[in-house]
N, C-alpha and C positions, 0 to 999 in steps of 0.2 A: 610608651605607646609607639607602635610602628608608624613610620612616616608615610603619609598617603602619597600615592602616585599622582602625578599631574597628567590628566587625560590628554591634554594638548601636547605635552612633551612626549608622551608615548606615541601619539599619532605622528608627530614629526619624526621620531626615531624610526618607526616602522616605514614611514615614507622615504626617509633617507636610505634605509636598508634596501627597499625595493628599487630605488633609483640606482644604487650601487650595483645591484644584481643586473639591472638592465644594461649598465655601462661596462659590465665585466667583458673583457676581451676587446673593448674599443681602444684602439691604439692610434693616437694622432701621429701623422707623419713627421719625422724629424725635419726641422728647418723650415716649416711652413706654419702659418697661422691657422688655427682650427676654430671654427665658429662655435662649436659645442663646448669644448674643454679648454680652460685657461691654463696659464703657465704652471699653476699650482696643482694641476691634475684633476681639479674639481669642475663640474659643469658650471657654466656661466649663469648668472642669476636669472636672466630673462628667458632661459631655456628650462628652468626648473619645473615650472607648472606643467609644461608639455610632457616632460619626462615622467613626472609623477603620475600624470593621467594615463600614459601608456603602460607604466609599470602596474598600475591598479587594474587595468583591463586584462592584462595577461596576453601572452603571445597569440593564442588561438583567437581571442576576441579582436585583437588588432588586425590579424590576418583577415578575418571575416569582414571587418569594416573597410580595409583597403581593397579587398576584392569587390565590395559593393561600389567603391569609387571607380574601379576599372569597368564594371558593368555599366555604370552610368555613362562613362565616356564612350563605350562601344555602342550602347543603344542610342546615344545622341548623335552617332555618326561622326565623331571627332576623329579626323585623320590628317596625315600629312603625306606628301608625295616625295618619293625618292626617285630622282631622275634616271639613274642608271639601273633601275630594277627591271629585269626582263618580264616580270609577272604583272606589269601594269603600274607599279609604283605606289599604290595607296596602301598605307600601313596604319594600324590603329595608333592613336596618340599614346606615346609612352610617358607615363607620369611617375615621378619619384614621390612616393606618398608622404614622406615627412616634409613639412614646410620649412623654409628658411626663416628663422625668427630673428627680427632686428629690433633692438631697443629703440624707443621713441626718441630719446635724446640723440642717439647716433643717427637715426634717420633724418632728423631735422638738419644735421650738418651735411649729409649727403644731398638733401633737397636743395639747400642753398648752393652747393657746388654745381648741381645740374642746371639750376636756373641761370647761374652766372655763365656757364658754358653755352647755354642756348642763346643768351644775349650776345655773347661774343661771336658765335657763328652767324647769327642774324646780321650783325654789323659787317662781318667780313663778306657775306653774300651781297649785301647792299652795295659795298664798295666794288666788288668784282664785277657786278653787272651794272654798276653806276659810274662814278667818277674815276675809279681805278687809282686812287691815291696810294694805296699800299704797294702796288707794283711800281708806280713812278718813284716813290721814295726809297725803294729797295728793301722794304720790310718783307715783301714776298717776291721771290723770283718769278719772272714772267713764265718761265718754262714749267714751273710747278703748277701753274694755272692752265696755260695753253696746251700743255702736254696731256692733260686729262681729257679722256673722251666724254666726260660728263660736263665739260665746259661747252656750252652751246652758244655760239656766236650770234645766231639770230635773236637771242633773248637779251642781248646787251641793250641797256637803255629802256627796257620794258618795265612799266609799273606792275608790281606783283598783285595789284588789285586788293586794296585794303591796307597797303603799306607794309606787309609782312611777307617775307619769302618763306619762312618756316611757320607752319601751323602745328606741326608735330615734330618734336625732336626726341631722339633716343640716344642713349649712350650705353655701351657695354662696359661695365666696370668690374674690377677684381681687386681683392685685397692682397697686399704683399706680406712677406714674413714679419715686417715691423708693425702690422696692423693698419697701415695706411691704405685707403682706397685709391685706385688708379683707374683712369680712363684708358681702356684698351682700344676702343674704336668709337667713332661717331657715326650716327645713322641719321641722315638727312634726306635721302632719296625718297623712300616710302617705307618708313620703319614698320616692321612686322612684329607680331608677338603679343600685342595688347589683347586681342580676342582670345588667344590661347591662355593668357594669364587669367582672364575672366572665367574661362571654362575650368581651369585648374582650381580656382577659388570655389566654384560651385561644387565640383566633385569632392574636394577635401572638406568643405563645410558640411556636406551631407554625410561624410564618413565620421567627422568629429564635430557635430553640431553644438553640443554643450560647451565644448572646449573653446571653440572659436568665439563664442559669445562671452564666456567668462574671462577670457584674456584680453578683452577690449581690442580685438583685431580691427584695424581701421578698414572701412569698406572701400570698394573700388568705384562705386557708382558715381561718386562726386567728380572723379576725373572724366568719366564718359559724359556726364552732364555738362561739364565745362567745354569739352571737345565739341559736342553737338551744338551748344549755344554759340561758340565761336565761329563755327562754320555757317550756321544759319544766318548769322548777322551779316555775312558777305553777300547775301541775296539783295540785289538792287531792284528786282522786278516786283517784289512783294508777294510772289507766288510761293516762295519758300521751298523750291524743289532742289534737293541736294542728291547727287548721284555718287556712288562709290564705283570708280573706274577700275575694273579688274582685267588682267590679261586673259582670263578664262579658266575653265576647269582643269587644264593641264598644269597650271601653276602650282608650286609646292605648297603654298599657303591658301589655296582657294577656299578651303573650309572657313578659314578666318574671315575672308572677304564676305562670304555669304552670311556668316554669323553676325559680323559687325553691322552689315546692312540691315538685317532684321532687327538687331538690338537697338540701333540708333534711329531706325525709322527712315533710312535712306533707300534709294532705288539702286539695286545692283545692276551695273551696266558694263557691257563690253564695247570695244571700239565700233563694231558693226552696228550697235544699237543707236549710234549718234551720227549726226550730220551737221555741218556748218552752213548756215544760210544767212547772208547779209551780216557776217561777223558775229552771229549769235549761234549758240549750240542748241540743237534740238534732239529730243529722243524720238526715234521712230516707234510709234505705238499703233495699236490696232485702231485707234480713233484718229490717226493722223499725227502730225508733228507737234510735240509739246516741248516748250522751252525748258532747259535745265540751266540753272544759274550758278551752281557751285559743284565742282567735282573734287571728291577726295581721291587722290591719285594713288593707286597701288600698282601702277605700270611705270617701268623705268622711263625716264625723260626722253631718252633717245628714240624710243618707239612711239612717242605720243603723237607725232605728226609726220607721215611719210612725205608730205610735200616739202617741208622746210628742214626736216631733220633726217631721219634714216629712211631712205626710199625703199628699203627692203621690208620695212615694217608692214605686217598685216594685222597688227593689233591696235593701231592708233586711229586718230580721226583726222582726215585730210582737212587742212585749214584751221586746225586748233590754235596754232601759234598766232595766226593773224587775229583770231577771235580774242585771244589773251591780250595781244598788243592793242586792240581797239577797246578793251574793257568789257567785252561781251560775255565773259565768263571768268569766274574765279577758280583757280586750280590750287589745291593744297596737297602736298607742298608744291611750291612754284616749280615749273618746269626748268630744269637746270640746277636745282638746289643740291643735287648729289655731288657737285664739284668739291664741296668742303669736307666730304667724308673720306677723301683719298688719304692713304697713309702718308703720301708725300708732304701733306700740310701739317701733320702732327708735330714734327720737329720745330715748327715755327709758332705753335700755339702759346707757349709760355711768354715769348716776347710780344706776341700780338695782344695777349691779355693786358700787359702793362701799357702798350701803346694805345689800344682802342678803349679799354675800360679804365685804365689807370690803376690797376690793382693786380696782385698776384692771383693765380688760379687756385681756387679752394680745392679743386679736384685735378691734380696734375695728371698728364698722360704719361704712358711709359716712354722712357727715353728713346728718341727716334732720330736717325741720321739719314737724310735724303742724299742719295748718291749722285744727284745732279750737280752737287757742289764738290769741288776738288778735294778740299780738306776732309770733308765728311766721307767722301768715297774712299780715300786712303785709310781713314780710321776704320771703316767697315771692313776693308780688305785685311787690315792688320789684325783685327779682332774677330775674324770670321768664325772661328770655332766657338766663340762665346755668345754670338748674336743669333737672333732669328732674322732670316732674310725673307722679305716679303715683296710682292709686287707693289709698285708705288701708286698705281691707279686702279687696278683691278684685283679680284680675288685670286686669279690665276694668271700665269704668264706662259702661254703655249710654247713648248719647246725647251723651256728652262725650269719654270716652276709650275708644272702641269697640275700638281695637287695643291697648289697654294704655298703658304709659308713653309719654310724648312729651317732647321737648326744646322748651322755650318758643320758642327761636330758630327752630325749624323751622316754626312756625305762620304762616299768612298772617294778614292783618289781621282778617278775619272770624273765623277760628278762634281767634285770640288773644282777641278781645273776648268770644266765647262762653265760653272757658275762664275768663277773669277773672270774668265774671258768675256762673258756676257756683261758683267758689271763694268769692266774697263771699256768695252765697246760702246755701251749705251747705258750709262749710269743713271740717267733720268728715270729709267723703268724700275729701279730698285730702291728699297730702304733697308737699313739695318735697325733692329730694335732690340732693346734689352730683353732677355728671356725672363718673362714674368713667372714667378713661382706662386701659383694661385693658392689661396687659402682653401680649406676643405670644410665641408658640412656633412652631417650624418645622413646616411640613407638606410632604409630598412631592407635588409637582404637576408633571406632564409631565417627569419625570426630573430635577427640581431642587428645591432647598429654597426655600420662601417663608415669610415671617412672617404669622401670623394671630392675631387676638385670641382669648382663651379664658376660660372660667369653670370653676372646679374645685369639684365637689360632694364633700364629705367626710362620711363616715358614722361614727356612734358607736353602740354597743350597750350597754345597761345590763346588768351582771352582778353577781353577789354580791360581787365584789371591786372594783367600781367600773366605770368606763366603759372599753370596748375600742374603739379607733379603727381603722377599716379602713386598712391601710398602702397608700394609693393613693386611688382614688376614681373618680368619674364625671366625665370631662373633656369639656366641650362646646366645640367649635372653630368659629368663624365661617367660612363659605365666602367671605366678603368682608372687606375691611378695616374694615367698619362694626362696631364693638363691640356695637351694639344688636341685631345679628342672630345672637346666640349662643343659638339655640334649635333644638331638633329639629323643631318644627312649622314654623319659619321657614326651614328648609333647611340648618341647621348639621350638623356631623359630630361624632363622638365618638372620643376617643383613650384608649388605655390610659395608666396612670400608674405609672411605675417609681420606687419608693422604694429607694434604694441603701443597703445595709448595709456595714459595714466588715469583717464576717466572714461566712463561708458561712452561709446561712439554713437554719433547721431545716425539715425536710420535714413540714410540718403537713398533716393530712388529717382529713376528717370521719368517717372510719371509726373504730370503737372499737378499743381495744387488743385484741390477739389473744387474751388470756386473759380478756376480759370480754364476749365475743360471746355473746349469748343466741340460742339456736336458735329460729327461727320458720318456720312453713310457710304463713303467711297474711300478706297485705299490708293487712289492715284491711278494714272494711266498705266496700262499693261504694255510693256515693250513688245515689239513684234517678235523678237527672238524668244522671249518668255512664252508668248502665245504659241509659237512654233513647237517649243518643247512640251508644253501642256498637251497640245494636239497629238504629238507622236508618243508621249507617255501613255495617253489613252489608247492609242492604236496598238502599241506594243503590249500593254497589259491585257487588252482584249485578245490579241493574237495568241499570247501565251496561254490564256485561259482556254481558248478554243482548241489549241493543240493538246493541252492537258486533258480536256474532255475526250478528245479523240483517243488518246493513249489509255485513259481509264476505261473507256468503253471497249476498246480493242482487247485489253488484257482480260476484262470481265467476260468477253464473249469467247475467249479461247477455251475456257473450260467446258463450254457447251457445244463446241464445234469439233468435229472429227479432225484431229490433227491440225486444227486451225484453218481448215480449208473451206469453211462455210462462205456463202455469198456475201454476207454482211462483213465478215472479216476481210475478204478480198477487196471490198469497196472501201473499207476503212484504211487498208493499206495503200490503196490508190490515192486517197485523199492526202494522207501523210506524205506520200512521195511527190505529189503535185506541188506542194509548197516547200520542198526542200528540207523536210524534217527527218527523213530516213535516207541512208546512203544507197547508191545504186550498186556498189560492189558487194553488198551482202547477198545479192541474188535470191536464191530460193531457200534461204535458211528459214528456220521457224519464225513466225511473226513475233514471238516474244522477244527475239533478238533485235528486231526492228524497233520495237517499243523501247527496249533498253537503250538503244543507240539514240533515239529521239529524245530521251530523257537525260542523257549524259554527254553526248558528243558535242565538242565545241567547234568542229570544223564544218558543221552543217548550218547554213543560214537560217533555216526554219526550225532547228532543234530548240528545245526549251532553254538550255543554258544561255544560248545567244540572245533569245528573246528577252529573258529576264535581265541579262546584262545590258541590253539596249534600253530597256525600261529604266534601269537604275541610272544609266548614264544620262538619259533625258531628265530624270528627276534631279540628278546632282547639279545640273545647270540652273535649276529653279528651286533649289532647296531652301532659299530664303523665303519662298512663297508656299512651302509645304509645311504642314504641322509636324512636330517631332514624332508623333505617333505614326503618321503615314510614312515618314522616312524610315523609322525603325522597322516597320512592317516589311518594307522592301528589302532592308538590310538582312532581316531574319530570313526572308525568302531566298536571298542569294546564298546564305549559309546553308539552308536546307538543300538547295539544288546541288551545292558543291560537296555535300556529304557523300562518303563512299557508299556505293549501292551494289548489292549482290545481283546475280543474274536470275534469282528466283522470281517467278511471276507474282507471288503475293507481295514481295517487297516492292516491285515496280508499281503495282496497283496502289499500295499504301503510300509510296512517295508521291505519285500523281494526285492522290486524294488529299494528302496533307498540303501540297502546293496549291491545290484549288481552294482549300479553306483559307490559306494565307492571302491569296488573291481576292477572295470574297471579303476578307477583313479590310484590305486596302480599298476596295470598292465601297464598302460600307463607310469607312472613314471619309472618303471623298464625298459620298452622298450626304452624310450627316454633319460633317464638320466644316465644309467649305462654304463660304458665302456665295450666293448665286450671282457672282460677278463674272467679268469676261474670262478670267483664268479658268474657272470651273466650267464655263460653257465650252471653251476650246477642248478641255480635257474630256468632257462628256461627248462633244461632237466627234472627236476621234474615236471614242469607244463605239458610238452608234454606227459610224461608217464601217468600222471594222466588223462589228457584229452583223450588220446587214450583208456585207460581202460573204462572210462565213456561212450565214444562213442560206444564201443563194447556192453556195457550193454544196452544202449538205443536202439541200433539196434536189439539186441536179444529180448528185452522185447516188442518192439513196431513194429518190422518188420516182425515177424512171425504171420501168419494168420491175416494180416493187414486189417483195414478198412480205409476209407478216414479220419476218425477222428484220429485214432492212427498214421497214416502217417503224418498228419498235426502236431500232437504233436511232433513227431520225428524231423520234420523240425524246429519247434520252439525251441526245446531243443538244437539243433545244430546251431541255429541262421542262418538258410539257407532258410527261407521262401521267402525272396525277390528274391534271385537268382533263386529259383525254378519257381516262378511265371513269372519272366522275360523270362525264357527259354521255358517253356512248356504251359503256359496260359491254364491250364487244371486241372481237378481234380487229386488229388494225385494218383500216380501209384507206385507200389512197386519197380520195376526195376530202374526207374530214380531217385526215392528218395534215395534208397540205394547207387546208384552210386554216387550221390552228397555228401552224408554224409560219405561214406566209401572210395571211390576211386578217387574222384576229387583232382588232385594234387595241384590246385591253391586255393582251398577252405581252409582257415586257421582253419576251424572247422572239417575238414574231418580226417578220420583215416590215410589215405595215407600221408596227409600233416604232421601230427604229426610224423610219422615214418621217413619221409625224414628229418625233423628237428632233430630228435634224432640221425640219422646217421651223420648229419653235425656236431652236437656238439661232438659226440664221436671222430670224425676225428680230431677235433681241441683241444681236451683236452690234458694236459701235459702227456708225456710218450707214446704218439702214435708214433710208428715207422713203417714206410711204408714198410721197407724191411724185417720185421719179420712176422711170422704167426699172424693173427689177434687174439686178446684176445677174451674170451667167449662172452662179451657183444657186440662186433662188429659182431661176427658171428650170434648172435641172431637177431641183427638189420638187417643184410643182409638177413636173412631168412624171416623176416617179410616184408622187402621191396620187395622180390621176390614174396611173396604171393599176394601182392597188384597188381602185373603185370600178375600173372599166372592165376587168376580167374576173372570171371565176378562177378558183384555185386550180381546177383541172386544166385550165388553159395555160398555166405557167409551165410550158414545156422547156426543153433544153435551150432553144433559141431565145425564148423570151427571158429566161433567167440570165442568160449570157448578156443580153441587152441591158438588164437591170444592173448587173455587175459593172459593165462598161460605164454606165451613167454614174454609178457611185464613185468609180475611180476618177472619172472626169470631174465630178463634183469636188473630190478631195484636192485635185490639182487647182481648181478654180479658187478654193478657199485659200490655198497656199499663195496663189498669184495675187489675191486681193489683200491679204492681211500680213503675210510674212515678208521678211526682208528680201530674200532671193527672188529673182524674176525668171527662173528656169522652172519648167514643169517638174513636179516631184515624181521621181521614178519609184514605183512600188515593186518590191521583189515578188509580189503575188501576181504573176502574169496570168492572163486568161488561159484556161485549159484548151488544148487543141481539140 
């Protein structure tokens, strides 16, 4: 009898053949460790399940899933900023779709090394800003500390509030050719990347959902849970108010700041949001000053306080150091903690490990020689061709190492002589380091696997039970085979990191237990800066909508006007020109060219691209308070406006129409999805003020000396044609048209409706006290509301409408004066028409 085939053996054989086909052409680099393929040329065991799953999917299905991950990141608005980019710097987040897979046993060894190193650096910081025994004993040269710009003398002797200088520690590690993991750099200033690691995990988990579950990939939420708990325990007031201090939207990792603030439930704050009173730190909110007890710092220490640290800083909080000194606020990481991440200290870490901890380092760092010592300096000069020369205290050294680290062998004769002279003249500014040959991991490129060098950043958070290490990390992968190009600024990519467990992983979440949920109906105070941006987001969105309505109406009327010369067309052109939407230099060209310019030009303050970009910038500052759908809608609108547009009138009309629908979607999301709290009120207040101003201008331009055509245009601009037709079934007449667009209290496009809404918002804003005299903005609103009832529509002539416009602009300035941070009147680019 023929022997039966073993189905499982056949399955394994087919699986092995599919994996071999997938690996065809994958060639590990000679002389380096490869994460995917072992010395025997076979894939490592912990990679096999991932490779088998990819092989089973096939190239087309894998591509489709990875494209879905890219779409998720784009629609979520994940970006990073490139500082020297002339086009604004924001770039979509580049993800390397294949995760780095790490075996559980190996990860536990890495974890122990990270915790040990965090403990060492915490102890070194405590000594540097405390008794100074390490310097006194000679274990650390004084110049290696005092020469660092991150050593902040005003913080010496200051209790870090809670007894810990480091609340977050991160280390960049790489694997050498022998398989040993090495610490390449320490990150103690304000480590970045954890938020991006979380977004990478979400994107790849959506692309490969079944695989991430079946492989028992350890979840990241436990780390963030521990981080949040550790920070909230520093709260001494009992109010539990934690802020994430960001340099602002121009920072390269601002997206991460906003994302983490939303994810952790913290308040995103800039320096101008905060003030120090009686050694306590307060947030400027629309309801007055509110105390903040803990700050998660993403701002470099030197910029934290212009009074005692860097006087040129415009990002910090005057008096913050004194507040820290007196125990009025906890800052994580402690101000001044960045001193121990300097390259100059890395050469001393092995000896410090034995001296401070009494043990060898489990994760050694790359061999480093600080040129501030004579013997080490001579060694670096002798071996210059074989070493990486780096700044001792900064990432760059102007005039010598302008681009950061360099390999001595890469320098020409002139560059080498210049570097040697600089090292001899001031060796304290340089270190020599062993050139690390980083291991490689697979990337998916054009439907096949290729090896690329990578660096792994691992995070640890201090808790009451010790250090909690993120199971995974922020992996940066080079786009080339050059291991020195592993930076996001230099064009690298980022990959998810999968740590595999032997058993099914626990479903950790940041949500509290169901029996411990405290009912709340408020989301905390609204910072004045956030209110300011909500207000102007509403104004820019409404201004863009009104401009688009003008453009759509203009192009629609051109087909019915002899060569575009009708009276309604002329008045529409005058309106567009009055608020800077069309250029003066076009002169007497066809109106369609003016419409095209208003829809595409970026050098005109009132043109649509500038208005949409202004709205997007306002939204970017408060993106932690906007829903992902609202943000994606604005992002899609930016893409739509930036698409290439032909000069054909139908295309211009279609573009304006599509943009209006996108703005309607944003307005609908704001109307239906936002809670009726202060943020929504400022957003809608800005929209109502802007719409009221535009309605006045439309009525002035089209209601004076009207014709049936201009009145019909006025109804179209105010979206009131259907209502008018259903009521009057007659040709347009001035009195009923003006009554509908100016005084009709139930018409959501009328002037009266906007003023009623403005009054309702002002009545509900924080700080409104019914038993005190009304503030200026409420008196102005009441005056406007009275005029809506005191006059007939026909009495709203040019002078009266100008008066209403002036009151609305004054009201806007009074709102800014009362609720926003600045104390100067807001200048609006919509000056009154002459």
